[in-house]
C-alpha positions in Angstrom: 10.5 -11.7 14.9 12.5 -13.9 12.4 11.1 -17.4 12.4 13.9 -19.1 10.5 17.2 -18.0 9.1 18.3 -21.5 8.0 19.0 -19.8 4.7 20.6 -16.5 5.3 19.9 -15.5 1.7 16.4 -14.7 2.8 17.7 -12.0 5.1 20.1 -10.6 2.5 17.4 -10.5 0.0 15.1 -8.6 2.4 17.8 -6.2 3.4 18.7 -5.6 -0.3 15.1 -4.9 -1.2 14.7 -2.4 1.6 18.0 -0.7 0.7 17.0 -0.5 -2.9 13.6 0.9 -2.1 14.9 3.5 0.3 17.5 4.5 -2.3 14.9 5.0 -5.0 12.7 7.0 -2.7 15.6 9.3 -1.6 16.8 9.8 -5.2 13.2 10.5 -6.3 12.7 13.1 -3.5 16.0 14.8 -4.3 15.3 14.8 -8.0 11.8 16.2 -7.6 13.2 19.0 -5.4 16.1 19.9 -7.7 16.8 19.1 -11.3 13.2 17.8 -12.0 11.3 20.4 -10.0 9.8 22.0 -13.1 9.1 18.8 -14.9 5.6 17.5 -15.3 4.2 14.6 -17.2 0.5 13.9 -17.5 0.2 10.6 -19.3 -2.7 8.5 -18.2 -1.8 5.3 -20.0 1.7 5.5 -18.4 0.1 6.2 -15.0 -2.2 3.2 -15.4 0.7 0.9 -16.3 2.8 2.1 -13.4 -0.1 1.7 -10.9 -1.0 -1.7 -12.2 2.7 -2.7 -12.0 2.8 -1.6 -8.4 -0.4 -3.5 -7.6 1.0 -6.6 -9.2 4.2 -6.3 -7.2 2.1 -5.9 -4.0 0.1 -9.0 -4.8 3.3 -10.9 -5.6 5.0 -10.0 -2.4 1.8 -10.7 -0.4 1.6 -14.1 -2.0 5.2 -14.7 -1.2 4.7 -13.8 2.4 1.7 -16.1 2.7 3.8 -19.0 1.3 6.6 -18.1 3.7 4.1 -18.2 6.6 2.8 -21.6 5.5 6.4 -22.9 5.4 7.2 -21.4 8.9 9.7 -19.0 7.4 10.0 -15.2 7.3 8.9 -13.0 10.1 6.1 -13.2 12.7 4.4 -10.4 10.7 4.0 -12.3 7.4 0.2 -12.2 7.4 0.0 -8.6 8.6 2.3 -7.4 5.9 0.5 -9.5 3.3 -2.9 -8.0 4.4 -1.5 -4.4 4.1 0.0 -5.0 0.7 -3.1 -6.7 -0.6 -5.3 -3.9 0.6 -3.1 -1.2 -0.8 -2.6 -3.1 -4.0 -6.4 -3.4 -4.6 -7.1 0.2 -3.9 -4.3 1.4 -6.1 -5.3 -1.0 -8.8 -8.8 0.5 -8.9 -7.3 4.0 -8.6 -5.4 3.3 -11.8 -8.5 2.7 -13.8 -10.5 5.8 -12.9 -10.2 9.2 -14.5 -8.5 12.0 -12.6 -10.9 13.6 -10.2 -12.6 12.8 -6.9 -12.6 9.0 -7.2 -9.0 9.0 -8.4 -7.8 10.9 -5.4 -10.1 9.1 -2.9 -9.0 5.6 -4.0 -5.3 6.5 -3.8 -5.8 8.3 -0.4 -7.7 5.3 0.9 -4.9 3.0 -0.3 -2.5 5.0 1.9 -4.8 5.1 4.9 -5.9 1.4 4.6 -2.3 0.2 4.1 -1.0 2.3 7.0 -3.8 1.1 9.3 -3.1 -2.5 8.5 0.7 -2.2 8.8 0.3 -0.7 12.2 -1.2 -4.0 13.4 2.4 -5.2 13.8 2.2 -3.4 17.2 -0.5 -5.8 18.4 0.6 -7.9 21.3 2.0 -11.3 20.1 -1.1 -13.3 21.4 -3.4 -11.2 19.3 -1.0 -11.1 16.3 -0.9 -14.9 16.2 -4.7 -15.0 15.7 -4.3 -13.4 12.3 -4.5 -16.1 9.7 -4.9 -16.5 5.9 -8.7 -16.0 6.2 -7.9 -12.4 7.4 -6.0 -11.8 4.2 -8.9 -13.0 2.1 -11.3 -10.9 4.2 -9.2 -7.8 3.7 -9.1 -8.5 0.0 -12.9 -8.8 -0.1 -13.5 -5.7 2.0 -11.0 -3.7 -0.1 -12.8 -4.7 -3.4 -16.2 -3.9 -1.9 -15.0 -0.4 -0.7 -13.5 0.3 -4.1 -16.7 -0.7 -5.9 -18.6 1.6 -3.5 -16.3 4.5 -4.2 -16.8 4.0 -8.0 -20.5 3.4 -7.9 -21.5 5.9 -5.3 -18.9 8.7 -5.1 -21.4 11.2 -3.9 -21.5 9.6 -0.4 -17.9 10.4 0.2 -16.4 13.9 1.0 -14.9 15.9 -1.8 -11.2 15.3 -2.4 -10.5 18.2 -4.7 -11.5 21.9 -4.7 -10.3 24.2 -7.4 -7.7 21.7 -8.4 -6.3 21.4 -4.9 -6.6 18.6 -2.3 -9.2 19.3 0.3 -8.7 18.9 4.0 -10.2 15.4 3.7 -7.7 14.2 1.1 -4.8 15.7 3.1 -6.1 14.1 6.3 -6.4 10.6 4.8 -2.9 10.8 3.3 -1.3 12.3 6.5 -2.9 9.7 8.8 -1.9 6.9 6.5 1.6 8.3 6.1 2.0 8.6 9.9 0.9 5.0 10.3 3.4 3.9 7.5 6.2 5.8 9.1 5.5 4.3 12.5 6.0 0.8 11.0 
C-alpha cells in the first residue's frame, strides 16, 4: 500500500489531514443537528466561492498525488484517488456555476456518484490497478467536463432531480449510491 516512508512526515501529514477532515465532519453533523438546526443561509455567491474552493483543493490534491506517483512515493492508489478527486472537483466546479434547480442538484449528485464510483476502484486486483496511469486521469477529466457540458446544454435528457422543492427518487438514488461507494473506501 505505502510505496515509500523514507520521510515519515508524509505519513504524519496524511494522518493529520484525515483526522482534521473527520473532526470537521463530525462537528458539522453535531452542529447541524443541535445548536444550528434552525439556521439557514441561502447565499449563492458564498456557495459558489466554497464550491470553487473545494474544487481547487481537489485539483491541488490530485496534482500532488500525480507528482507523488511520478516520484514513486505515496500509496499504490495515487492515480485512483487522483482520478476520483479530479472527477468530483470538475462536477462540483460546474455545479457551483449553475442556478439552484435541476442542473444544480444533478451536477452535485453526479459528483458524489462519479467520485464514489472511481474511489471504489481501489478494490481492483493489484494487476489491474497497476494498469491505471496518468492518461486515465486525463481521460476522467475530459469525460467529466463532457458530461457536465451535456448536463448544462441538454438538461431535458436527464431525469428530474426536484419535485415540489424536494429531491426526487433519482436524486436520492445517485447520492445514496455514491455515498455507499465513498463509505466503502
